[in-house]
C-alpha beads as a LAMMPS data file, in Angstrom:
LAMMPS data file: protein, C-alpha beads

338 atoms
335 bonds

1 atom types
1 bond types

-500.0 500.0 xlo xhi
-500.0 500.0 ylo yhi
-500.0 500.0 zlo zhi

Masses

1 110.0

Atoms # bond

1 1 1 383.405 -288.355 326.797
2 1 1 382.132 -284.984 325.760
3 1 1 379.992 -282.635 323.126
4 1 1 381.925 -282.268 320.068
5 1 1 382.327 -278.152 318.991
6 1 1 380.727 -278.391 315.145
7 1 1 378.258 -277.325 313.102
8 1 1 375.400 -279.558 313.715
9 1 1 377.750 -281.473 315.882
10 1 1 377.165 -283.511 318.824
11 1 1 377.120 -281.712 322.254
12 1 1 379.142 -285.205 323.338
13 1 1 379.407 -285.990 326.962
14 1 1 382.393 -284.898 327.735
15 1 1 375.981 -266.253 347.843
16 1 1 372.364 -265.474 345.654
17 1 1 369.714 -262.874 346.511
18 1 1 352.976 -281.994 345.528
19 1 1 350.397 -279.258 345.011
20 1 1 349.879 -277.089 341.904
21 1 1 351.213 -273.543 341.920
22 1 1 348.416 -271.361 340.650
23 1 1 348.818 -268.425 338.233
24 1 1 350.407 -265.068 339.418
25 1 1 352.595 -267.348 342.062
26 1 1 355.854 -265.869 342.455
27 1 1 358.343 -267.255 339.476
28 1 1 362.187 -267.402 339.815
29 1 1 364.943 -268.921 337.332
30 1 1 368.261 -270.359 336.815
31 1 1 369.922 -270.151 333.582
32 1 1 373.127 -271.648 332.764
33 1 1 375.096 -272.220 329.770
34 1 1 378.722 -273.202 329.992
35 1 1 380.867 -272.833 326.502
36 1 1 383.989 -274.739 328.013
37 1 1 386.152 -270.904 327.154
38 1 1 390.289 -272.139 327.112
39 1 1 389.208 -275.800 327.576
40 1 1 389.778 -278.052 325.246
41 1 1 386.353 -279.163 324.872
42 1 1 385.349 -275.910 324.381
43 1 1 381.421 -275.359 322.670
44 1 1 379.703 -272.015 320.752
45 1 1 376.341 -271.983 321.588
46 1 1 375.781 -272.844 325.252
47 1 1 375.774 -268.781 326.218
48 1 1 373.444 -267.553 323.381
49 1 1 371.085 -270.761 324.677
50 1 1 371.170 -268.718 327.550
51 1 1 370.469 -265.312 326.039
52 1 1 367.858 -266.823 323.803
53 1 1 366.055 -268.247 326.905
54 1 1 366.149 -265.924 328.919
55 1 1 364.091 -263.530 326.278
56 1 1 361.570 -266.030 325.854
57 1 1 361.056 -266.357 330.340
58 1 1 360.292 -262.344 329.528
59 1 1 357.139 -263.385 327.739
60 1 1 355.893 -265.479 330.422
61 1 1 356.118 -263.416 333.066
62 1 1 359.686 -263.950 334.968
63 1 1 361.620 -261.038 336.443
64 1 1 365.201 -260.354 335.667
65 1 1 365.089 -259.195 339.005
66 1 1 368.375 -260.244 341.084
67 1 1 365.955 -262.016 343.713
68 1 1 364.097 -263.705 340.949
69 1 1 366.455 -264.586 338.537
70 1 1 370.487 -266.347 338.611
71 1 1 372.256 -266.219 335.162
72 1 1 375.447 -268.313 335.241
73 1 1 377.914 -268.147 331.995
74 1 1 381.308 -268.295 331.954
75 1 1 381.778 -265.531 329.169
76 1 1 383.868 -262.022 330.140
77 1 1 381.083 -260.556 331.786
78 1 1 380.996 -262.852 334.461
79 1 1 383.895 -262.445 337.195
80 1 1 385.590 -266.349 337.524
81 1 1 386.370 -265.602 340.942
82 1 1 382.728 -265.021 341.767
83 1 1 379.278 -266.815 342.707
84 1 1 378.045 -266.406 339.113
85 1 1 380.921 -268.635 337.407
86 1 1 379.580 -271.837 336.326
87 1 1 381.380 -274.244 338.625
88 1 1 379.754 -277.342 340.422
89 1 1 379.877 -275.746 343.650
90 1 1 378.272 -272.519 342.386
91 1 1 375.846 -273.923 340.508
92 1 1 374.473 -276.481 343.132
93 1 1 374.299 -273.690 345.215
94 1 1 372.348 -271.911 342.563
95 1 1 369.667 -274.674 342.008
96 1 1 369.605 -274.838 345.837
97 1 1 368.485 -270.760 346.368
98 1 1 365.954 -272.391 343.130
99 1 1 363.852 -274.310 344.765
100 1 1 364.179 -272.539 348.484
101 1 1 360.700 -270.714 348.411
102 1 1 357.815 -272.716 348.660
103 1 1 354.935 -271.865 346.275
104 1 1 356.674 -270.884 343.557
105 1 1 356.965 -271.411 339.631
106 1 1 360.374 -272.285 338.796
107 1 1 362.436 -272.712 335.759
108 1 1 365.484 -273.957 335.032
109 1 1 367.585 -274.658 332.155
110 1 1 371.135 -275.790 331.330
111 1 1 373.102 -275.957 328.191
112 1 1 376.381 -277.582 328.077
113 1 1 377.940 -281.176 327.846
114 1 1 376.364 -284.148 329.309
115 1 1 378.138 -286.990 330.171
116 1 1 378.010 -290.538 332.114
117 1 1 380.331 -291.966 335.016
118 1 1 379.972 -295.683 336.509
119 1 1 376.378 -296.391 338.669
120 1 1 377.885 -297.145 341.962
121 1 1 374.597 -298.226 343.530
122 1 1 373.684 -300.576 341.319
123 1 1 370.500 -299.145 340.453
124 1 1 370.818 -298.687 336.521
125 1 1 370.296 -301.637 334.209
126 1 1 372.703 -299.662 331.773
127 1 1 375.756 -299.392 334.441
128 1 1 375.906 -295.778 334.278
129 1 1 374.537 -292.453 335.818
130 1 1 373.869 -289.287 333.761
131 1 1 376.228 -286.203 334.745
132 1 1 375.626 -282.903 333.513
133 1 1 379.298 -281.114 333.578
134 1 1 380.556 -278.027 335.545
135 1 1 383.133 -275.677 334.118
136 1 1 385.811 -276.857 336.413
137 1 1 385.303 -280.577 335.943
138 1 1 388.168 -281.535 335.633
139 1 1 388.747 -280.439 338.659
140 1 1 386.613 -281.435 340.975
141 1 1 384.320 -283.734 338.913
142 1 1 380.991 -283.908 337.081
143 1 1 377.292 -283.865 338.818
144 1 1 375.678 -286.934 339.105
145 1 1 371.855 -287.710 338.654
146 1 1 371.316 -288.617 342.064
147 1 1 372.689 -285.681 343.394
148 1 1 370.560 -283.233 341.518
149 1 1 367.543 -285.263 342.023
150 1 1 368.300 -284.623 345.347
151 1 1 368.788 -280.840 345.418
152 1 1 366.217 -280.357 343.070
153 1 1 363.304 -282.713 343.728
154 1 1 363.777 -283.591 347.288
155 1 1 364.467 -280.197 348.204
156 1 1 361.306 -278.362 346.151
157 1 1 359.233 -276.907 348.638
158 1 1 355.081 -277.419 348.820
159 1 1 353.121 -275.232 346.297
160 1 1 355.831 -275.175 344.432
161 1 1 356.858 -276.057 340.375
162 1 1 359.920 -276.986 338.445
163 1 1 360.097 -276.913 335.050
164 1 1 363.741 -278.204 333.579
165 1 1 365.255 -277.857 330.668
166 1 1 368.320 -279.759 329.939
167 1 1 370.380 -279.333 326.518
168 1 1 373.013 -281.614 326.986
169 1 1 374.063 -285.303 325.651
170 1 1 372.810 -288.198 328.010
171 1 1 369.796 -286.529 329.245
172 1 1 366.621 -288.395 329.728
173 1 1 367.455 -289.647 333.213
174 1 1 370.116 -286.006 334.119
175 1 1 367.232 -285.766 337.720
176 1 1 365.760 -289.443 337.750
177 1 1 362.322 -288.559 337.437
178 1 1 361.255 -291.626 337.896
179 1 1 358.496 -291.424 335.327
180 1 1 359.061 -290.628 331.283
181 1 1 357.221 -290.304 328.099
182 1 1 359.366 -291.655 325.652
183 1 1 358.441 -290.743 321.544
184 1 1 359.359 -292.277 318.808
185 1 1 360.922 -290.811 315.594
186 1 1 357.779 -289.166 313.968
187 1 1 356.684 -287.407 317.503
188 1 1 354.275 -290.079 318.843
189 1 1 354.141 -290.652 322.240
190 1 1 351.959 -293.700 323.248
191 1 1 349.857 -296.558 321.122
192 1 1 346.793 -294.558 320.694
193 1 1 348.570 -291.600 318.420
194 1 1 350.209 -295.457 316.504
195 1 1 346.313 -296.812 316.191
196 1 1 345.251 -293.437 315.101
197 1 1 347.941 -293.033 312.238
198 1 1 346.842 -296.838 311.185
199 1 1 343.205 -295.904 310.905
200 1 1 343.744 -293.263 309.178
201 1 1 345.246 -295.451 306.205
202 1 1 342.847 -297.922 306.642
203 1 1 340.325 -295.210 306.072
204 1 1 342.180 -293.577 303.025
205 1 1 342.028 -297.046 301.268
206 1 1 338.389 -297.604 302.009
207 1 1 337.248 -294.023 300.677
208 1 1 339.157 -294.929 297.328
209 1 1 337.548 -298.751 297.575
210 1 1 334.038 -297.151 297.749
211 1 1 334.019 -294.073 295.461
212 1 1 334.531 -296.849 292.319
213 1 1 337.271 -299.445 291.130
214 1 1 339.531 -298.158 288.926
215 1 1 342.858 -299.473 287.873
216 1 1 344.390 -295.679 289.558
217 1 1 342.365 -296.693 292.653
218 1 1 342.208 -299.403 292.826
219 1 1 346.257 -299.983 292.947
220 1 1 346.799 -296.852 295.338
221 1 1 344.422 -298.812 298.138
222 1 1 346.698 -301.918 297.929
223 1 1 349.166 -299.768 298.527
224 1 1 347.254 -298.185 301.438
225 1 1 346.227 -301.221 302.727
226 1 1 349.889 -302.803 302.506
227 1 1 351.120 -299.963 304.869
228 1 1 348.370 -300.067 307.079
229 1 1 349.134 -303.869 307.719
230 1 1 352.406 -303.547 307.751
231 1 1 352.333 -300.380 310.324
232 1 1 349.897 -302.107 313.068
233 1 1 352.732 -305.336 312.535
234 1 1 355.152 -302.812 313.524
235 1 1 353.548 -301.823 316.320
236 1 1 353.792 -305.229 318.318
237 1 1 357.346 -304.184 318.307
238 1 1 357.266 -300.387 319.013
239 1 1 354.635 -301.417 322.533
240 1 1 357.674 -301.319 324.907
241 1 1 359.083 -297.943 323.139
242 1 1 356.902 -295.837 323.669
243 1 1 354.516 -293.801 326.097
244 1 1 354.889 -293.732 330.003
245 1 1 357.274 -295.618 331.262
246 1 1 359.487 -296.453 334.650
247 1 1 362.689 -295.895 334.483
248 1 1 364.964 -298.051 335.783
249 1 1 365.829 -296.503 339.151
250 1 1 361.844 -295.737 340.176
251 1 1 361.812 -298.212 343.017
252 1 1 364.522 -296.094 344.811
253 1 1 362.007 -292.993 344.930
254 1 1 358.539 -294.552 345.385
255 1 1 357.736 -293.339 348.777
256 1 1 358.551 -289.967 347.468
257 1 1 355.978 -287.424 348.170
258 1 1 354.638 -286.535 344.317
259 1 1 355.699 -282.937 343.295
260 1 1 355.094 -280.712 340.305
261 1 1 358.671 -281.649 338.088
262 1 1 358.811 -281.545 334.469
263 1 1 362.082 -282.096 332.460
264 1 1 362.249 -282.018 328.956
265 1 1 365.650 -282.994 327.613
266 1 1 367.673 -282.569 324.870
267 1 1 367.803 -286.880 324.026
268 1 1 367.717 -290.056 325.338
269 1 1 370.147 -291.738 327.454
270 1 1 372.119 -293.179 324.976
271 1 1 372.404 -290.344 322.626
272 1 1 374.055 -287.308 321.909
273 1 1 372.494 -283.256 321.407
274 1 1 373.781 -281.276 318.870
275 1 1 375.660 -277.963 318.839
276 1 1 374.377 -276.313 315.488
277 1 1 374.665 -273.359 313.807
278 1 1 371.182 -271.689 312.573
279 1 1 370.620 -268.151 311.348
280 1 1 374.175 -267.932 311.583
281 1 1 373.965 -268.155 315.254
282 1 1 375.692 -270.477 317.251
283 1 1 372.748 -272.810 319.396
284 1 1 372.073 -276.052 320.924
285 1 1 369.663 -277.506 318.741
286 1 1 367.227 -278.658 321.673
287 1 1 367.429 -275.329 323.104
288 1 1 366.563 -273.639 319.626
289 1 1 363.866 -276.553 318.658
290 1 1 361.942 -276.017 322.525
291 1 1 362.047 -271.973 321.297
292 1 1 360.649 -272.535 318.029
293 1 1 358.013 -274.393 319.110
294 1 1 357.236 -272.270 321.696
295 1 1 357.397 -269.201 319.314
296 1 1 355.241 -271.013 316.762
297 1 1 352.289 -272.360 318.711
298 1 1 352.272 -270.096 321.557
299 1 1 352.685 -271.084 325.390
300 1 1 348.403 -272.781 325.476
301 1 1 350.019 -276.327 324.590
302 1 1 349.659 -279.636 326.421
303 1 1 352.979 -281.375 327.404
304 1 1 352.561 -283.868 325.008
305 1 1 351.990 -280.825 321.891
306 1 1 354.944 -279.311 323.421
307 1 1 356.940 -283.039 323.011
308 1 1 355.695 -283.463 319.962
309 1 1 356.002 -280.042 318.327
310 1 1 359.573 -279.986 319.144
311 1 1 360.395 -282.953 317.997
312 1 1 358.935 -282.387 314.712
313 1 1 361.474 -278.906 314.481
314 1 1 364.552 -281.127 315.117
315 1 1 363.230 -284.411 312.603
316 1 1 365.323 -284.706 309.167
317 1 1 368.099 -282.605 310.645
318 1 1 368.978 -284.300 314.256
319 1 1 368.864 -287.889 315.272
320 1 1 368.637 -287.257 318.992
321 1 1 364.842 -287.694 320.741
322 1 1 363.764 -285.169 323.137
323 1 1 361.952 -287.083 326.076
324 1 1 359.544 -285.474 328.697
325 1 1 360.296 -287.130 332.356
326 1 1 357.848 -286.398 335.685
327 1 1 358.349 -287.027 338.975
328 1 1 355.065 -288.608 339.257
329 1 1 351.941 -290.259 336.701
330 1 1 350.547 -287.476 334.937
331 1 1 347.966 -286.395 331.762
332 1 1 349.617 -285.624 328.899
333 1 1 346.835 -283.660 327.393
334 1 1 347.345 -281.184 330.704
335 1 1 348.203 -277.365 329.225
336 1 1 351.725 -276.932 330.602
337 1 1 351.879 -272.908 332.440
338 1 1 355.272 -271.867 332.205

Bonds

1 1 1 2
2 1 2 3
3 1 3 4
4 1 4 5
5 1 5 6
6 1 6 7
7 1 7 8
8 1 8 9
9 1 9 10
10 1 10 11
11 1 11 12
12 1 12 13
13 1 13 14
14 1 15 16
15 1 16 17
16 1 18 19
17 1 19 20
18 1 20 21
19 1 21 22
20 1 22 23
21 1 23 24
22 1 24 25
23 1 25 26
24 1 26 27
25 1 27 28
26 1 28 29
27 1 29 30
28 1 30 31
29 1 31 32
30 1 32 33
31 1 33 34
32 1 34 35
33 1 35 36
34 1 36 37
35 1 37 38
36 1 38 39
37 1 39 40
38 1 40 41
39 1 41 42
40 1 42 43
41 1 43 44
42 1 44 45
43 1 45 46
44 1 46 47
45 1 47 48
46 1 48 49
47 1 49 50
48 1 50 51
49 1 51 52
50 1 52 53
51 1 53 54
52 1 54 55
53 1 55 56
54 1 56 57
55 1 57 58
56 1 58 59
57 1 59 60
58 1 60 61
59 1 61 62
60 1 62 63
61 1 63 64
62 1 64 65
63 1 65 66
64 1 66 67
65 1 67 68
66 1 68 69
67 1 69 70
68 1 70 71
69 1 71 72
70 1 72 73
71 1 73 74
72 1 74 75
73 1 75 76
74 1 76 77
75 1 77 78
76 1 78 79
77 1 79 80
78 1 80 81
79 1 81 82
80 1 82 83
81 1 83 84
82 1 84 85
83 1 85 86
84 1 86 87
85 1 87 88
86 1 88 89
87 1 89 90
88 1 90 91
89 1 91 92
90 1 92 93
91 1 93 94
92 1 94 95
93 1 95 96
94 1 96 97
95 1 97 98
96 1 98 99
97 1 99 100
98 1 100 101
99 1 101 102
100 1 102 103
101 1 103 104
102 1 104 105
103 1 105 106
104 1 106 107
105 1 107 108
106 1 108 109
107 1 109 110
108 1 110 111
109 1 111 112
110 1 112 113
111 1 113 114
112 1 114 115
113 1 115 116
114 1 116 117
115 1 117 118
116 1 118 119
117 1 119 120
118 1 120 121
119 1 121 122
120 1 122 123
121 1 123 124
122 1 124 125
123 1 125 126
124 1 126 127
125 1 127 128
126 1 128 129
127 1 129 130
128 1 130 131
129 1 131 132
130 1 132 133
131 1 133 134
132 1 134 135
133 1 135 136
134 1 136 137
135 1 137 138
136 1 138 139
137 1 139 140
138 1 140 141
139 1 141 142
140 1 142 143
141 1 143 144
142 1 144 145
143 1 145 146
144 1 146 147
145 1 147 148
146 1 148 149
147 1 149 150
148 1 150 151
149 1 151 152
150 1 152 153
151 1 153 154
152 1 154 155
153 1 155 156
154 1 156 157
155 1 157 158
156 1 158 159
157 1 159 160
158 1 160 161
159 1 161 162
160 1 162 163
161 1 163 164
162 1 164 165
163 1 165 166
164 1 166 167
165 1 167 168
166 1 168 169
167 1 169 170
168 1 170 171
169 1 171 172
170 1 172 173
171 1 173 174
172 1 174 175
173 1 175 176
174 1 176 177
175 1 177 178
176 1 178 179
177 1 179 180
178 1 180 181
179 1 181 182
180 1 182 183
181 1 183 184
182 1 184 185
183 1 185 186
184 1 186 187
185 1 187 188
186 1 188 189
187 1 189 190
188 1 190 191
189 1 191 192
190 1 192 193
191 1 193 194
192 1 194 195
193 1 195 196
194 1 196 197
195 1 197 198
196 1 198 199
197 1 199 200
198 1 200 201
199 1 201 202
200 1 202 203
201 1 203 204
202 1 204 205
203 1 205 206
204 1 206 207
205 1 207 208
206 1 208 209
207 1 209 210
208 1 210 211
209 1 211 212
210 1 212 213
211 1 213 214
212 1 214 215
213 1 215 216
214 1 216 217
215 1 217 218
216 1 218 219
217 1 219 220
218 1 220 221
219 1 221 222
220 1 222 223
221 1 223 224
222 1 224 225
223 1 225 226
224 1 226 227
225 1 227 228
226 1 228 229
227 1 229 230
228 1 230 231
229 1 231 232
230 1 232 233
231 1 233 234
232 1 234 235
233 1 235 236
234 1 236 237
235 1 237 238
236 1 238 239
237 1 239 240
238 1 240 241
239 1 241 242
240 1 242 243
241 1 243 244
242 1 244 245
243 1 245 246
244 1 246 247
245 1 247 248
246 1 248 249
247 1 249 250
248 1 250 251
249 1 251 252
250 1 252 253
251 1 253 254
252 1 254 255
253 1 255 256
254 1 256 257
255 1 257 258
256 1 258 259
257 1 259 260
258 1 260 261
259 1 261 262
260 1 262 263
261 1 263 264
262 1 264 265
263 1 265 266
264 1 266 267
265 1 267 268
266 1 268 269
267 1 269 270
268 1 270 271
269 1 271 272
270 1 272 273
271 1 273 274
272 1 274 275
273 1 275 276
274 1 276 277
275 1 277 278
276 1 278 279
277 1 279 280
278 1 280 281
279 1 281 282
280 1 282 283
281 1 283 284
282 1 284 285
283 1 285 286
284 1 286 287
285 1 287 288
286 1 288 289
287 1 289 290
288 1 290 291
289 1 291 292
290 1 292 293
291 1 293 294
292 1 294 295
293 1 295 296
294 1 296 297
295 1 297 298
296 1 298 299
297 1 299 300
298 1 300 301
299 1 301 302
300 1 302 303
301 1 303 304
302 1 304 305
303 1 305 306
304 1 306 307
305 1 307 308
306 1 308 309
307 1 309 310
308 1 310 311
309 1 311 312
310 1 312 313
311 1 313 314
312 1 314 315
313 1 315 316
314 1 316 317
315 1 317 318
316 1 318 319
317 1 319 320
318 1 320 321
319 1 321 322
320 1 322 323
321 1 323 324
322 1 324 325
323 1 325 326
324 1 326 327
325 1 327 328
326 1 328 329
327 1 329 330
328 1 330 331
329 1 331 332
330 1 332 333
331 1 333 334
332 1 334 335
333 1 335 336
334 1 336 337
335 1 337 338
């Protein structure tokens, strides 16, 4: 049920100070990292994830002022009886604070356990709702995706934007955003990406043939042509798995007002997210990959580039496939303005 705590292991399921927001608007952030200290489900990297993301937000113009940023961690610096200890009640109150002002750009990062509970309304084909797991979940339960949607999406005021990074298991639908962009293992997110790759293979083969026949060139061309043929045949099996798709619960939110909500999650609903040791530091693999992507390529990337680049950081080391979910259909080639 919960994330295993091991090197490159699984994040197993286990009171506060629709239109695009113009640059220069007020920025607010909420950072939650739970290591479940003292429990049987302890993790190691989540508190460090918060520290790393906080430094990143410093470079993006987010203030550490108490009226603009709330940090929730189960560490020695936090009063376990105070409002910043990551209990379910405190987390929900902090989320309501985050989206309480119109005309703001808001950023929420969650690193901890993700889980699943039985779907009680029958909207999920899987039969389960995704959850996030507060520190006190054993006594007071988990926070299901429908509750997160009502607090974070429905309550987001006009002219505000919300960015979400969820580094936890089963997180693809953690806030029940109606649209999801799925990437394959190579980071491609739609059929155009795949067709472009197939044409590249064909183009390389044609170039070899036009350059004159030799035994070496003919053999290489055959390999490329064969690879391209197999590639195109495989597209029929990938078409339903990639690109823009409606979630199976999307009808429930069909009449909601379009709002600017964008979520990068660590994995698909049926996957786990890794708790890793990178450079001698315990971190969440998704949090690390997202921050590495922003550092390597800078802030002026499109949504699809962030998704693809994050996947490339993880590829070869982790099986999880990051997801991008949105509240309304959008152009993936739009620049992301965090």
